[in-house]
Phi, psi and omega in degrees: 000359176250017179299332180299337179283349183246019184302322180300314180293322179302313184278310190277319183271322185267294187296314183299331182258011177053044180281129181281062180268143176249120182251125179258118186263103177268148180073018180287146175103179180291135179207171178270019182290171177287169190289348175266355180238030182279133177257015185290339190255007187294320184291323178293333180278304187291318188288345183257013174256128180300151175064029173240122176267121187250115185248143182228088180291147179252011178197166176296322179296316178299318180300318180294321177296317180295320179294320179298317179292315184298327182261007180274191187274002182294152183274103178213163176271225183290136173238124178250124181244122175284119177291138180306137182270186185298329179303320181275316184299321181295323177294320180289326176295319180295326181281332183215086183292343180265012184299126177244102186300326180290317179295318180298320180296322180290326185270343189293129176256110185306135180268024182227161174277104186286351181259357185258193176296164182303118182276007184244014182284337179265136175291155181249129174277113180277322178217122178283150178199205180208169178070309183232135175243127178255114180256113177259145179237117175057244186295345181271001180298320175301320177293319179299319178293322179295318178296317179299318179294319181295322179294332182283351180274130179270129177228189186291334185255338183224139175283154180295143178237124174268094185277155173276128179255127185234133173262113188287331176070323184210159185229020179263338178220163175268139171275083187299322182296313181290319179298320177294320178298322180297335180296339178269099179105359179232125178271337186222131174244130182243128178249138179237128178215142178262060179204180182295129180293313184293118183081007183265198187286315184300320179298328180288326175296316177301314180295325179301312181291320182296329183257008183288143174275353178280126186301316180291317183297323183291347180255005178286133175273138181236135174245129178249133176237129179183196186273151173286162177277092182201157170270136175237150185227103176059038174270127182306143184302318180300322179292321178293318179298321176295317181299320185268000180076019181270056175230152182300318182299314181294316182295315179297319179298317179296320180296311179299322180298318180289317180296321179293322179294318180294329180291000000 
């Protein structure tokens, strides 16, 4: 949470000189911490420096694969990895109460080619669907999955929607191929990030579609959910998520509202 104090070294000493440094970002994302320990601004800082690969794992296994590649022999500059936050860790603890992170790290066999190009530059489709695509980044993947499940429920006012669920994996570049592909069969793309919206990842997805030369892509509507540009001081995380609309109920309501209007 003090990486902002090293911005000069990040840009001038590391990125500018293509130094193969691996930076592990702990405490990244929206939290109830005090205003000097806020991790809300990390993505706007790291992703806008050239030659920095920014990775956002959505699980412990993904984190280990990313770490193996970042510290392997492939030719790359700075790699910044957001350590999974409490949203993900609590789910993994619930699924495996006997989880031993040290033992898992020793036994883990990376499922990636650690000597090749970055294997995380392409977004992953977790569940295929249509009409709506939910793009989760890192710590927001549990929320993205919750929204996808809620949309699939049929009720008296809304028909069930089988949305496409996407794990973005990284926030330093756009997966232009997948984003363009989503334009075929999807009217709405929703981005979720636990960081500042202004200058963040979701705005870049919006800009990608707005500036696309593809006729279908240029007509895709995009909704961005994330944090406001503000300092917060010891505000409970649940309260911040409500403030920023980062709840399944709010996101689903916004989605239904837009689809109904377009109809």
